[in-house]
C-alpha atoms as an extended CHARMM CRD file, in Angstrom:
* protein
*
       111  EXT
         1         1  UNK       CA            101.3460000000      119.0320000000       83.5970000000  PROA      1               0.0000000000
         2         2  UNK       CA            101.8420000000      118.7350000000       79.9110000000  PROA      2               0.0000000000
         3         3  UNK       CA             98.0850000000      118.4800000000       79.3870000000  PROA      3               0.0000000000
         4         4  UNK       CA             96.9750000000      121.8580000000       77.9480000000  PROA      4               0.0000000000
         5         5  UNK       CA             93.4970000000      121.3430000000       79.4370000000  PROA      5               0.0000000000
         6         6  UNK       CA             94.9580000000      121.1920000000       82.9620000000  PROA      6               0.0000000000
         7         7  UNK       CA             97.0260000000      124.3140000000       82.3820000000  PROA      7               0.0000000000
         8         8  UNK       CA             94.0240000000      126.2200000000       81.0090000000  PROA      8               0.0000000000
         9         9  UNK       CA             91.8890000000      125.0510000000       83.9250000000  PROA      9               0.0000000000
        10        10  UNK       CA             94.4370000000      126.2700000000       86.4700000000  PROA      10              0.0000000000
        11        11  UNK       CA             94.8470000000      129.5830000000       84.6130000000  PROA      11              0.0000000000
        12        12  UNK       CA             91.0750000000      130.0270000000       84.7850000000  PROA      12              0.0000000000
        13        13  UNK       CA             91.1240000000      129.2710000000       88.5150000000  PROA      13              0.0000000000
        14        14  UNK       CA             93.7410000000      131.9940000000       89.0550000000  PROA      14              0.0000000000
        15        15  UNK       CA             91.4440000000      134.4400000000       87.2470000000  PROA      15              0.0000000000
        16        16  UNK       CA             88.5880000000      133.4820000000       89.5880000000  PROA      16              0.0000000000
        17        17  UNK       CA             90.6430000000      134.2140000000       92.6630000000  PROA      17              0.0000000000
        18        18  UNK       CA             93.7120000000      132.8280000000       94.3400000000  PROA      18              0.0000000000
        19        19  UNK       CA             95.6020000000      133.5590000000       97.5220000000  PROA      19              0.0000000000
        20        20  UNK       CA             99.3130000000      133.2510000000       98.1120000000  PROA      20              0.0000000000
        21        21  UNK       CA            100.0170000000      132.6330000000      101.7920000000  PROA      21              0.0000000000
        22        22  UNK       CA            103.2900000000      132.3190000000      103.6730000000  PROA      22              0.0000000000
        23        23  UNK       CA            104.1650000000      131.8120000000      107.3030000000  PROA      23              0.0000000000
        24        24  UNK       CA            102.8910000000      129.3560000000      109.8790000000  PROA      24              0.0000000000
        25        25  UNK       CA             99.5030000000      128.9730000000      111.5150000000  PROA      25              0.0000000000
        26        26  UNK       CA            100.5690000000      131.3220000000      114.3320000000  PROA      26              0.0000000000
        27        27  UNK       CA            101.9970000000      134.1010000000      112.1660000000  PROA      27              0.0000000000
        28        28  UNK       CA            101.2140000000      134.3680000000      108.4680000000  PROA      28              0.0000000000
        29        29  UNK       CA             99.9160000000      136.6920000000      105.8190000000  PROA      29              0.0000000000
        30        30  UNK       CA             97.9840000000      136.1880000000      102.6260000000  PROA      30              0.0000000000
        31        31  UNK       CA             97.2550000000      138.2650000000       99.5610000000  PROA      31              0.0000000000
        32        32  UNK       CA             95.1050000000      137.9380000000       96.4910000000  PROA      32              0.0000000000
        33        33  UNK       CA             96.8370000000      137.2040000000       93.2140000000  PROA      33              0.0000000000
        34        34  UNK       CA             95.4440000000      137.3400000000       89.7180000000  PROA      34              0.0000000000
        35        35  UNK       CA             98.6250000000      136.3200000000       87.9560000000  PROA      35              0.0000000000
        36        36  UNK       CA            100.9500000000      133.3630000000       87.8540000000  PROA      36              0.0000000000
        37        37  UNK       CA            102.7040000000      130.9420000000       85.5640000000  PROA      37              0.0000000000
        38        38  UNK       CA            102.6000000000      127.2010000000       85.7180000000  PROA      38              0.0000000000
        39        39  UNK       CA            104.8860000000      124.8090000000       83.9390000000  PROA      39              0.0000000000
        40        40  UNK       CA            107.8670000000      122.5120000000       84.1910000000  PROA      40              0.0000000000
        41        41  UNK       CA            111.4740000000      123.4260000000       84.8650000000  PROA      41              0.0000000000
        42        42  UNK       CA            114.1210000000      120.7080000000       84.9680000000  PROA      42              0.0000000000
        43        43  UNK       CA            111.3460000000      118.0740000000       85.0490000000  PROA      43              0.0000000000
        44        44  UNK       CA            109.7980000000      119.6300000000       88.1530000000  PROA      44              0.0000000000
        45        45  UNK       CA            106.3290000000      121.1410000000       88.1900000000  PROA      45              0.0000000000
        46        46  UNK       CA            106.4610000000      124.7840000000       89.2340000000  PROA      46              0.0000000000
        47        47  UNK       CA            104.1480000000      127.6660000000       89.9610000000  PROA      47              0.0000000000
        48        48  UNK       CA            105.6820000000      131.0990000000       89.6150000000  PROA      48              0.0000000000
        49        49  UNK       CA            104.2240000000      134.4010000000       90.6390000000  PROA      49              0.0000000000
        50        50  UNK       CA            105.6090000000      137.8060000000       91.4200000000  PROA      50              0.0000000000
        51        51  UNK       CA            105.1520000000      139.6910000000       94.6860000000  PROA      51              0.0000000000
        52        52  UNK       CA            106.3780000000      143.2440000000       95.1450000000  PROA      52              0.0000000000
        53        53  UNK       CA            108.8290000000      143.7640000000       98.0110000000  PROA      53              0.0000000000
        54        54  UNK       CA            106.5350000000      146.4490000000       99.4220000000  PROA      54              0.0000000000
        55        55  UNK       CA            103.7800000000      143.8840000000      100.0800000000  PROA      55              0.0000000000
        56        56  UNK       CA            103.5120000000      142.5490000000      103.6380000000  PROA      56              0.0000000000
        57        57  UNK       CA            103.2620000000      138.9810000000      102.3290000000  PROA      57              0.0000000000
        58        58  UNK       CA            106.7010000000      139.3920000000      100.7290000000  PROA      58              0.0000000000
        59        59  UNK       CA            108.3150000000      139.4660000000      104.1940000000  PROA      59              0.0000000000
        60        60  UNK       CA            106.7390000000      136.0980000000      104.9970000000  PROA      60              0.0000000000
        61        61  UNK       CA            107.7970000000      134.5790000000      101.6710000000  PROA      61              0.0000000000
        62        62  UNK       CA            111.3820000000      135.6950000000      102.2710000000  PROA      62              0.0000000000
        63        63  UNK       CA            111.4710000000      134.2490000000      105.8160000000  PROA      63              0.0000000000
        64        64  UNK       CA            109.8690000000      130.8800000000      105.0340000000  PROA      64              0.0000000000
        65        65  UNK       CA            110.8590000000      127.9580000000      102.8240000000  PROA      65              0.0000000000
        66        66  UNK       CA            107.3240000000      127.2890000000      101.6160000000  PROA      66              0.0000000000
        67        67  UNK       CA            104.1390000000      129.0600000000      100.6600000000  PROA      67              0.0000000000
        68        68  UNK       CA            100.7320000000      127.9600000000       99.4640000000  PROA      68              0.0000000000
        69        69  UNK       CA             98.5610000000      129.0230000000       96.5770000000  PROA      69              0.0000000000
        70        70  UNK       CA             94.8690000000      128.4840000000       97.3140000000  PROA      70              0.0000000000
        71        71  UNK       CA             92.1930000000      128.6190000000       94.6410000000  PROA      71              0.0000000000
        72        72  UNK       CA             88.6010000000      129.6700000000       95.2720000000  PROA      72              0.0000000000
        73        73  UNK       CA             85.2660000000      129.4910000000       93.4860000000  PROA      73              0.0000000000
        74        74  UNK       CA             83.7760000000      132.6410000000       91.9790000000  PROA      74              0.0000000000
        75        75  UNK       CA             81.3840000000      132.7560000000       94.9230000000  PROA      75              0.0000000000
        76        76  UNK       CA             84.3630000000      133.9480000000       97.0270000000  PROA      76              0.0000000000
        77        77  UNK       CA             84.9110000000      137.0260000000       94.8420000000  PROA      77              0.0000000000
        78        78  UNK       CA             83.9510000000      139.4100000000       97.6570000000  PROA      78              0.0000000000
        79        79  UNK       CA             86.5100000000      137.8680000000      100.0280000000  PROA      79              0.0000000000
        80        80  UNK       CA             89.2150000000      137.8490000000       97.3380000000  PROA      80              0.0000000000
        81        81  UNK       CA             88.6020000000      141.5240000000       96.6570000000  PROA      81              0.0000000000
        82        82  UNK       CA             88.7450000000      142.3410000000      100.3650000000  PROA      82              0.0000000000
        83        83  UNK       CA             91.9680000000      140.3880000000      100.8950000000  PROA      83              0.0000000000
        84        84  UNK       CA             93.5210000000      142.1340000000       97.9010000000  PROA      84              0.0000000000
        85        85  UNK       CA             92.7820000000      145.6450000000       99.1450000000  PROA      85              0.0000000000
        86        86  UNK       CA             93.5200000000      145.3750000000      102.8830000000  PROA      86              0.0000000000
        87        87  UNK       CA             96.8890000000      144.9110000000      104.5680000000  PROA      87              0.0000000000
        88        88  UNK       CA             97.6070000000      142.3090000000      107.2030000000  PROA      88              0.0000000000
        89        89  UNK       CA             99.8470000000      144.9300000000      108.8180000000  PROA      89              0.0000000000
        90        90  UNK       CA             96.7460000000      146.9140000000      109.7880000000  PROA      90              0.0000000000
        91        91  UNK       CA             94.1500000000      144.2900000000      110.6780000000  PROA      91              0.0000000000
        92        92  UNK       CA             93.3180000000      140.6030000000      110.8680000000  PROA      92              0.0000000000
        93        93  UNK       CA             92.0090000000      140.5960000000      107.3260000000  PROA      93              0.0000000000
        94        94  UNK       CA             91.5870000000      136.8030000000      107.2100000000  PROA      94              0.0000000000
        95        95  UNK       CA             89.1970000000      136.8910000000      110.1640000000  PROA      95              0.0000000000
        96        96  UNK       CA             87.4050000000      139.8890000000      108.6510000000  PROA      96              0.0000000000
        97        97  UNK       CA             87.0060000000      137.9720000000      105.3740000000  PROA      97              0.0000000000
        98        98  UNK       CA             85.4870000000      135.0980000000      107.4030000000  PROA      98              0.0000000000
        99        99  UNK       CA             88.0540000000      132.5370000000      106.2360000000  PROA      99              0.0000000000
       100       100  UNK       CA             89.3620000000      129.7820000000      108.5050000000  PROA      100             0.0000000000
       101       101  UNK       CA             93.1210000000      129.2200000000      108.2850000000  PROA      101             0.0000000000
       102       102  UNK       CA             94.4400000000      125.6700000000      108.5610000000  PROA      102             0.0000000000
       103       103  UNK       CA             97.9900000000      124.3940000000      108.7870000000  PROA      103             0.0000000000
       104       104  UNK       CA             99.2900000000      122.3900000000      105.8460000000  PROA      104             0.0000000000
       105       105  UNK       CA            102.8320000000      121.0530000000      105.8160000000  PROA      105             0.0000000000
       106       106  UNK       CA            104.9270000000      124.0650000000      106.8340000000  PROA      106             0.0000000000
       107       107  UNK       CA            102.4810000000      126.7390000000      105.7170000000  PROA      107             0.0000000000
       108       108  UNK       CA             98.8290000000      127.8160000000      105.7680000000  PROA      108             0.0000000000
       109       109  UNK       CA             95.7900000000      127.4240000000      103.5700000000  PROA      109             0.0000000000
       110       110  UNK       CA             92.0750000000      127.8400000000      104.2210000000  PROA      110             0.0000000000
       111       111  UNK       CA             89.1880000000      125.5410000000      105.0710000000  PROA      111             0.0000000000
């Protein structure tokens, strides 16, 4: 990803709304992120973001080897806002945001 256009495009997509999700299709949590870094470390492409230990999603990240980062169009702003202000500890916020989870590799993303 040495192409600056690609990096700028991904940075813009994060600004529009992104979800970090960890767990499996049977037990997972997701949260909205508006931050992240993308680049190369030791010739491997990486995405780095920071999640506070107090966030419910943090528990899932710690217990699983993988997580997903899902990007959404601006038209999903309402759902991104909802998912960023509600806790998966208290409700099924994915269902309430009308998103459909799908299994991908060893984690979850959305249809």
